[in-house]
Every structure is written in structure tokens, then in C-alpha cells.
C-alpha positions in Angstrom: 0.0 0.0 0.0 1.5 3.4 -0.9 2.1 5.4 2.2 1.1 9.0 1.6 2.0 10.4 5.0 3.6 8.9 8.0 3.2 10.4 11.5 3.8 9.2 15.0 0.1 8.3 15.2 0.3 6.0 12.1 -0.1 6.2 8.4 -2.3 7.7 5.8 -2.3 5.2 2.9 -3.5 4.9 -0.6 -4.9 1.4 -1.1 -5.7 2.0 -4.8 -2.2 3.1 -5.5 -0.8 -0.1 -3.9 -2.9 -2.3 -6.2 -1.9 -0.4 -9.3 1.8 -0.7 -8.3 1.6 -4.5 -8.1 2.7 -4.9 -11.8 -0.5 -6.0 -13.5 1.2 -5.9 -16.9 0.7 -8.8 -19.4 3.4 -9.3 -22.0 4.5 -12.0 -24.4 6.3 -14.9 -23.0 9.5 -14.3 -25.0 9.7 -10.8 -23.5 9.3 -12.0 -20.0 11.7 -14.9 -20.2 15.1 -13.4 -19.7 14.5 -9.9 -21.1 13.4 -8.4 -17.8 15.8 -6.1 -15.9 14.6 -5.7 -12.4 14.0 -2.0 -11.5 16.1 -1.1 -8.5 13.8 1.6 -7.2 11.7 0.8 -4.1 8.6 0.4 -6.1 9.8 -2.3 -8.5 8.2 -5.7 -8.6 11.2 -7.3 -10.3 12.4 -8.6 -6.9 9.4 -10.0 -4.9 10.8 -9.1 -1.5 12.1 -5.6 -2.0 8.9 -4.8 -3.8 6.7 -6.3 -1.2 7.9 -4.0 1.6 8.4 -0.7 -0.4 6.8 2.2 1.5 6.2 4.8 -1.2 4.8 8.3 -0.9 2.9 9.3 -4.0 -0.7 9.9 -5.1 -2.7 7.5 -7.2 -2.3 9.7 -10.2 1.5 9.5 -10.3 3.6 7.3 -12.5 3.2 3.6 -11.9 6.4 1.7 -12.3 6.0 -2.0 -13.0 7.8 -5.0 -14.5 7.1 -3.7 -18.0 9.3 -0.7 -17.3 12.3 -2.9 -17.2 11.6 -4.8 -20.5 14.3 -4.2 -23.1 13.6 -2.8 -26.5 15.1 -5.7 -28.3 12.2 -7.6 -30.0 9.5 -5.5 -28.5 6.5 -7.4 -27.3 2.9 -6.3 -27.0 1.9 -5.6 -23.5 -1.2 -4.4 -21.7 -1.2 -2.8 -18.2 -4.3 -3.3 -16.1 -5.5 -0.7 -13.6 -8.0 -1.4 -10.8 -11.2 0.5 -11.4 -11.0 3.8 -9.5 -14.7 4.1 -8.9 -14.4 1.3 -6.3 -12.6 3.9 -4.1 -14.8 6.9 -4.9 -16.1 7.2 -1.3 -16.9 10.9 -1.4 -19.6 11.2 1.3 -20.1 9.5 4.7 -22.5 6.6 4.8 -24.2 8.4 7.7 -23.3 12.0 8.3 -22.1 13.0 11.8 -23.5 15.9 13.7 -21.5 19.1 13.2 -20.0 19.0 16.7 -18.8 15.4 16.1 -16.9 16.2 12.9 -13.1 16.1 12.8 -12.7 19.7 12.0 -14.4 20.7 15.2 -11.8 19.1 17.5 -12.2 16.1 19.8 -15.3 16.6 22.0 -15.6 14.7 25.3 -18.6 12.4 24.9 -20.2 10.4 27.7 -21.6 6.9 27.2 -25.1 8.3 27.6 -24.5 10.8 24.8 -23.1 8.0 22.6 -26.3 6.1 23.0 -28.3 9.2 22.1 -26.2 9.7 19.0 -26.9 6.2 18.0 -30.6 6.8 18.2 -30.2 9.8 15.9 -28.1 7.7 13.6 -31.0 5.2 13.1 -33.3 8.1 12.2 -31.3 11.0 10.8 -32.8 14.4 10.6 -34.1 15.7 7.3 -36.8 13.1 6.8 -39.8 14.3 5.0 -42.8 15.3 7.1 -45.1 12.8 5.5 -43.0 9.9 7.0 -42.4 11.6 10.4 -45.3 9.7 12.0 -44.0 6.4 10.7 -40.5 7.1 12.1 -41.9 8.0 15.5 -44.0 4.9 15.5 -41.0 2.8 14.6 -39.0 4.3 17.4 -41.7 3.3 19.9 -41.7 -0.2 18.6 -37.9 -0.5 18.9 -37.8 0.8 22.4 -36.3 -1.7 24.8 -36.7 -2.1 28.5 -32.9 -2.3 28.9 -31.0 0.4 27.0 -27.9 -1.6 26.3 -27.2 -5.4 26.4 -23.9 -6.7 27.8 -22.2 -6.9 24.4 -23.1 -3.2 23.7 -21.8 -2.2 27.1 -18.5 -4.0 26.5 -18.2 -2.3 23.1 -18.9 1.1 24.7 -16.3 0.6 27.4 -13.7 -0.4 24.7 -14.6 2.5 22.5 -14.2 5.0 25.4 -10.6 3.8 25.8 -9.6 4.1 22.2 -11.8 7.0 21.1 -9.4 9.9 21.8 -6.4 8.1 20.2 -8.4 7.4 17.0 -9.9 10.9 16.9 -6.7 12.9 17.4 -4.5 10.6 15.3 -6.9 10.6 12.4 -7.3 14.4 12.6 -3.5 14.9 12.3 -3.2 12.5 9.3 -6.2 14.0 7.6 -4.8 17.5 8.0 -1.6 16.3 6.3 -3.6 14.7 3.5 -5.5 18.0 2.9 -2.3 20.0 2.8 -0.7 17.7 0.2 -3.9 17.5 -1.9 -4.3 13.8 -1.5 -7.6 14.5 0.3 -10.0 17.2 -0.9 -11.7 19.2 1.8 -14.5 20.6 -0.4 -17.0 18.0 -1.6 -17.7 20.3 -4.5 -14.3 19.3 -5.9 -15.3 15.7 -6.0 -16.8 14.1 -9.1 -19.3 11.6 -8.0 -19.4 8.8 -10.6 -22.6 7.1 -11.7 -20.9 3.8 -12.4 -22.9 0.8 -11.2 -20.7 -1.5 -9.1 -21.3 -5.0 -10.2 -22.7 -7.3 -7.6 -21.6 -10.7 -8.7 -18.4 -10.9 -10.8 -16.8 -14.2 -11.7 -17.7 -17.8 -10.9 -18.8 -18.9 -7.4 -15.4 -19.6 -6.0 -16.6 -20.7 -2.5 -19.1 -23.1 -4.1 -16.4 -24.5 -6.4 -14.3 -25.3 -3.3 -17.3 -27.1 -1.8 -17.8 -29.1 -5.0 -14.1 -30.0 -4.9 -14.7 -32.2 -1.9 -16.5 -34.6 -4.3 -13.5 -35.0 -6.6 -11.8 -38.4 -6.5 -9.1 -38.7 -3.9 -5.5 -38.3 -5.3 -2.7 -40.5 -4.0 -0.5 -38.1 -2.0 2.7 -39.5 -3.6 1.3 -38.7 -7.1 -0.1 -35.3 -6.1 1.5 -32.2 -7.7 2.8 -29.8 -5.0 3.1 -26.7 -7.2 1.5 -25.6 -10.5 3.6 -23.0 -12.2 1.7 -20.7 -14.5 2.7 -20.2 -18.1 1.1 -17.5 -20.2 -2.7 -17.2 -20.2 -3.6 -20.6 -18.8 -6.9 -22.4 -18.6 -6.3 -24.4 -15.4 -8.3 -27.6 -14.8 -10.4 -27.1 -11.6 -9.0 -30.2 -10.0 -5.3 -29.0 -10.5 -6.1 -25.5 -9.2 -7.8 -26.8 -6.0 -5.4 -29.5 -5.2 -2.0 -27.7 -5.1 -0.4 -24.2 -4.8 -0.5 -22.2 -8.0 2.6 -20.0 -8.5 3.5 -17.1 -10.8 7.3 -17.0 -10.5 7.8 -14.6 -13.4 8.2 -10.8 -13.4 5.0 -10.3 -15.4 1.3 -10.7 -14.5 -0.4 -13.9 -15.7 -4.0 -14.7 -16.5 -5.8 -17.7 -15.1 -8.9 -18.9 -16.8 -11.2 -20.8 -14.4 -14.7 -21.9 -15.5 -14.5 -19.4 -18.5 -13.7 -16.5 -16.1 -10.4 -14.6 -16.3 -8.4 -13.7 -13.2 -5.2 -11.6 -13.0 -2.3 -13.1 -11.0 0.4 -10.5 -10.0 4.1 -11.2 -10.4 6.0 -13.3 -7.8 2.8 -14.5 -6.1 1.3 -17.8 -5.2 -2.0 -19.0 -4.0 -4.2 -21.9 -2.9 -7.9 -21.9 -3.7 -9.6 -24.2 -1.1 -11.7 -24.2 2.0 -10.5 -24.8 5.5 -11.0 -28.6 5.2 -8.4 -28.8 2.4 -5.3 -27.0 3.7 -2.9 -29.9 3.2 -1.6 -28.6 -0.1 -0.5 -25.4 1.7 1.4 -27.6 4.2 2.9 -29.7 1.3 4.3 -26.4 -0.1 7.0 -26.8 2.6 7.3 -23.1 3.4 7.2 -21.4 6.7 6.3 -17.7 7.0 7.7 -14.7 8.8 4.5 -12.8 8.5 1.0 -14.3 8.7 -2.1 -12.1 8.2 -5.4 -13.6 9.1 -8.9 -12.2 8.2 -11.3 -14.9 9.6 -15.0 -15.0 8.6 -16.2 -14.1 12.1 -19.7 -15.2 13.1 -22.2 -12.3 13.3 -25.8 -11.6 12.7 -25.3 -9.6 9.4 -23.3 -12.6 8.0 -26.1 -15.0 8.9 -28.7 -12.7 7.3 -26.8 -11.9 4.1 -25.5 -15.4 3.4 -22.6 -13.5 1.8 -20.1 -16.1 3.0 -20.1 -18.9 5.5 -18.7 -18.1 9.0 -16.4 -20.2 11.2 -16.8 -21.0 14.8 -14.1 -20.2 17.3 -13.3 -23.9 17.5 -12.7 -24.1 13.7 -10.5 -21.0 13.7 -8.3 -22.6 16.4 -7.7 -25.6 14.1 -5.9 -23.5 11.5 -2.3 -24.9 11.6 -0.6 -21.6 12.2 2.2 -23.2 14.3 3.1 -25.5 11.4 3.1 -22.5 9.0 4.9 -20.0 11.2 8.7 -19.4 11.1 10.4 -18.6 14.5 9.4 -15.2 15.8 6.7 -15.0 13.1 4.6 -11.8 13.2 0.9 -12.8 13.3 -1.7 -10.1 12.5 -5.4 -10.9 12.9 -8.3 -8.7 11.7 -11.0 -8.6 14.4 -14.5 -7.2 14.2 -15.6 -4.6 16.8 -17.4 -7.3 18.8 -15.6 -7.6 22.1 -16.3 -11.3 22.3 -14.1 -11.9 19.3 -11.3 -9.6 20.5 -11.1 -11.4 23.9 -11.1 -14.7 22.1 -8.1 -13.7 19.9 -6.1 -12.4 22.9 -7.0 -14.9 25.6 -7.6 -18.1 23.7 -6.5 -18.1 20.1 -3.1 -16.6 20.4 -2.1 -18.7 23.5 -3.3 -21.8 21.7 -0.9 -20.9 18.8 1.9 -19.9 21.2 1.6 -16.3 20.0 2.1 -13.5 22.5 -0.2 -10.5 22.0 1.8 -7.3 21.5 -0.4 -4.5 20.2 -3.8 -3.4 18.9 -3.9 -1.2 15.8 -6.9 0.3 14.2 -7.8 0.7 10.5 -9.8 4.0 10.2 -12.0 4.5 7.2 -12.5 8.0 5.8 -14.0 9.7 2.7 -12.0 11.5 0.0 -12.9 14.7 2.0 -11.3 13.3 5.1 -14.5 12.6 7.1 -15.2 9.4 9.0 -17.4 7.1 6.8 -19.6 6.6 9.9 -20.0 8.7 13.0 -17.1 7.8 15.4 -19.6 7.3 18.2 -22.1 5.2 16.2 -23.3 2.3 18.5 -24.0 -0.3 15.8 -21.1 0.2 13.4 -17.8 2.0 13.8 -15.6 3.7 11.2 -12.7 1.6 12.4 -11.6 -2.1 12.6 -9.2 -3.7 15.0 -5.9 -5.5 14.2 -4.3 -7.6 16.9 -0.5 -8.1 16.4 1.5 -10.8 18.1 4.7 -12.8 17.7 5.1 -16.6 17.8 7.0 -17.6 21.0 9.6 -20.4 20.7 11.9 -21.8 23.4 13.5 -19.7 26.1 16.6 -18.9 24.1 14.6 -18.0 21.0 12.3 -15.8 23.1 15.2 -13.8 24.6 16.9 -13.3 21.2 15.7 -10.1 19.6 15.2 -9.9 15.8 18.1 -8.0 14.2 17.4 -4.6 12.7 13.7 -4.7 13.6 11.9 -2.1 15.6 9.6 -3.3 18.4 5.9 -3.3 17.6 4.2 -0.1 18.8 1.3 -0.7 21.2 -1.0 1.5 19.0 -1.0 2.7 15.4 -3.6 4.0 13.0 -3.9 3.0 9.4 -6.1 5.6 7.8 -7.4 5.1 4.3 -10.3 5.5 1.9 -11.9 2.1 1.9 -12.9 0.0 -1.1 -16.6 -0.1 -1.7 -16.4 -3.8 -2.5 -17.3 -5.8 0.6 -14.4 -7.0 2.8 -11.6 -5.7 0.5 -9.1 -5.1 3.3 -6.2 -2.8 2.8 -2.9 -4.8 2.4 -0.5 -4.2 5.2 2.7 -4.5 3.2 4.1 -1.0 3.5 3.2 -0.3 7.1 4.9 -3.5 8.4 8.2 -3.0 6.6 10.0 -1.4 9.6 8.9 -4.1 12.0 10.2 -7.2 10.1 13.4 -8.3 8.6 14.0 -7.9 4.8 13.6 -10.9 2.4 10.8 -12.5 4.4 8.1 -15.0 3.4 4.5 -13.7 3.9 1.2 -15.5 4.0 -2.4 -14.2 4.0 -5.1 -16.6 5.3 -8.7 -16.1 4.2 -7.5 -13.8 1.4 -9.7 -12.5 -1.4 -6.9 -10.9 -3.4 -3.2 -11.5 -4.2 0.0 -9.5 -3.6 3.5 -9.7 -5.1 5.8 -11.6 -2.8 3.0 -13.2 -0.8 1.3 -16.6 -0.6 -2.4 -16.3 -0.3 -5.1 -18.9 0.7 -8.8 -18.9 0.9 -12.0 -20.2 -0.7 -12.4 -16.8 -2.5 -8.7 -16.1 -2.9 -9.1 -14.9 -6.5 -12.3 -12.9 -5.9 -10.9 -9.4 -6.4 -8.5 -10.6 -9.1 -11.3 -11.0 -11.6 -10.6 -9.2 -14.9 -13.8 -7.2 -14.7 -12.5 -5.3 -11.6 -9.7 -3.9 -13.8 -9.4 -1.6 -16.9 -6.8 -2.1 -19.6 -4.7 1.1 -19.7 -2.6 0.8 -22.8 -1.3 -1.4 -25.5 2.3 -1.2 -26.7 3.9 -2.8 -29.7 
């Protein structure tokens, strides 16, 4: 992710710029095989490790170096660069507007828990409704009135929010101010051009369903099973091959995978396994251990049950993920957690101890608009404009625990990652650039429950190619 500004509080980052710097450039095989000169700048994807942890400072409109920039002129090949569609990051207005006194520009007001509850009621029924529906709204309020104002889960959430609120408010304010000064953010909504593009609801084949169907495939003898499938040029991969081993793009160019007549872009120097949690053995057969493991579990919650968007996992199932077998000594483990305190306590008190991971820090991803406003009121009771990341390190034996990693800064107890979120559901910002100073160079990185790919990373999930579908990208240019 391109870091636009870095302050003591955290980072203002450009998720879109990161995607477009991943090197989504397709070129002929003869140009890729041996004619590529790795770019030595910190944004090059020629070397998967230096590219993976390059913290850049530029806007999305700047030049986008990629593997194609290093291709020699001898025997020029046709090449097409793909850009992620910008409208998916065109969040120009808050989903729910905050009251004037709650806006970032007004400074950090001290708000009591009672006031937060009152703000939540206003959030459910924002002012400005037409008079002809006023009676209906009042009636709905009466029907929703409960004998107990807050249940225990809400009280726990309020208590947590009261502890982190000031840190989030003040840190976000400082980062937004820097973004406004540099022009990355635009304070006047009049300057924003709201697009009318319709965001497609269902792109690509049903990946999760395909993983479920794969359980019915005939069992393959483990001794005969392929461990790695290396991609050539545009490849139509048999479903059974794709679902039974790790697929790897070891080249300096992007590749195209055709799966059930749908095309997916695979960035350079990346690998992935498409499977559900019951079919993780191919990842273990890959015989790699990882220095960074990022996990985004499908936590159980009411909205997931209602939407049927993806299946959730129980706490017991999440504990069965073989993180100890996949983690290198002193591995940094980062877990995305919902704002439900039950899940946060589970990660810190049960999950990490079960994996021999010591909790070190809680960071927050704060979601803002292009004008620098919170996407939701900070004190909203039901949904927050932030999400939690719990960071920890795998603990080995006593000698290993006492030995500090060389040239690595200690993990700060609190940091903010502030960005304009993608409007596609659960498209998390990659953590590549913000982790660079806390890990050694030339590391192996793994993302579990991934829905997209990154150069230099191995990714696993039953929707691991979801946001790699060609329809999410626009071809930028053709060269001959």
C-alpha cells in the first residue's frame, strides 16, 4: 500500500495506488523470459521481497512503475497494463453524516456513554426526513424501544470505545490534515466528481461453491499429487489442479488464469491456494514457513447470517488453523477482528495462546472519505468507522524468546492505518508498506482467508481470486 503520510500516530495510505503498483502488466512470453531487468527503485516488482515492503509516498495519479518498465527494446512485445477501477474507491460522502459538533474539523469533544447512546438513536433516524414519513418514524421508534437500553455486548463495546476514542480521533485528525495539505484529500466536496458507475454485484464464478464441490473430486494419491502448479502465459487451469495444489506465478509479469470461463489476473511473484479450510494440506505440502501471517477470519455475526454472503467459522474451527506449522520462528501474526468484544477477547485470551503467540499490540484501521471525514460517526453504536488488528509474535523456546530480531523495531502498542476504503465488501487494505520497519528484509509472507493477491505473498482462501477478476480492472494501454 502506498504510504502517503507517516506520522507518530500512524499512516495515511492509498490502497488503490498499492494495487496499481503490483505490476499488472501482461506481456508476451519471449519478452518475460530473460529480457526483464529488475528495476532497483523501491517500487519495483522485479524482486518480490524488495517490492513487497516498499513504502512509497505518492498519489494515485503519479507514474506507476511495473515490471514492463524494465523490458528491453530488443524484440519489443505487445503488453497491456491493467488498472484497478478507480470508482471502487470513490467514497466521497459518509455513509451516515455525523452531527456538526462530532466532525473532525471541530476538534475532539468529550462524549459520555449516555451521549453516545443518544447519538446512536439519531443515527438510526437521521434528521431531514420528509414530514409525511415523520409519524411512521416516530411509530418505529416506539416499537424499537427496549426495557434495557444496552445489552452486555453493547456495554462491553462502549467501554472499549471509550478507551480508544481519543487516540483514534486525534491521530486521524493529524493524518487527515496532512492529506488535505498535500492535496491527496479534498476538503471541499464540490471538488469531488461523484461517478454514476454501477458497481457489479456478482463478478466471476462462485469460488466458494467451487471449493465445496471439490470435496467430491476423486481422492488423489499423496505421492502422485502435484505440489506446485507454475503458471505459463494465459492458462486455462483444470479445476482439480487449481484446487489440489499451490499455484505459483514466479515470473516478473502478471499472468491470466482462466477458471470456468472466467479470467483472473495473477500478479508477479505471487502464489495462492484456492480451497476451503478442510483442504489445507496442499499449503502444508508447499513446505514453506512464513515470517508474517495475516489472518482475516470470517467471524460469526448476525449480518453474515442474514446476508448469506459467505459462511462463517466457529471459534473452535478457527483454532484448528495450523498456524504453528506454517509460522517461522518469531513470526509476526496479525489478525483482523470485528468490533465485537467477544471476538477480541477470544483472539487475545484463547486463540493466540493456543498458537503460542504473544499479543503485542492493537492497531486500528480507520475508514475515511475522500474529503477526510469518517465514513460513519465515530460514536455510532452499531457500526464504527474503524476495525481492529491484533498483532503478536510466535514464541519459541526460552533462548529463541530472549533473542531479539536484528534490525527490527519493536511493535508499537498502538498505530492507525487511515485510508479511503474500497466499496467492495471486505476488501481489506494490504499491510505491506506499514509492516516493513517491523520485520526483517527478504521475508516469506502469508495471508489466510485472502480475497486478493499480492506480489511476494502466498495467499489462501476459498475466495482467494475474488478481487483478481478481470472485470475489476481496466486495460490502460497497449504497446507494440
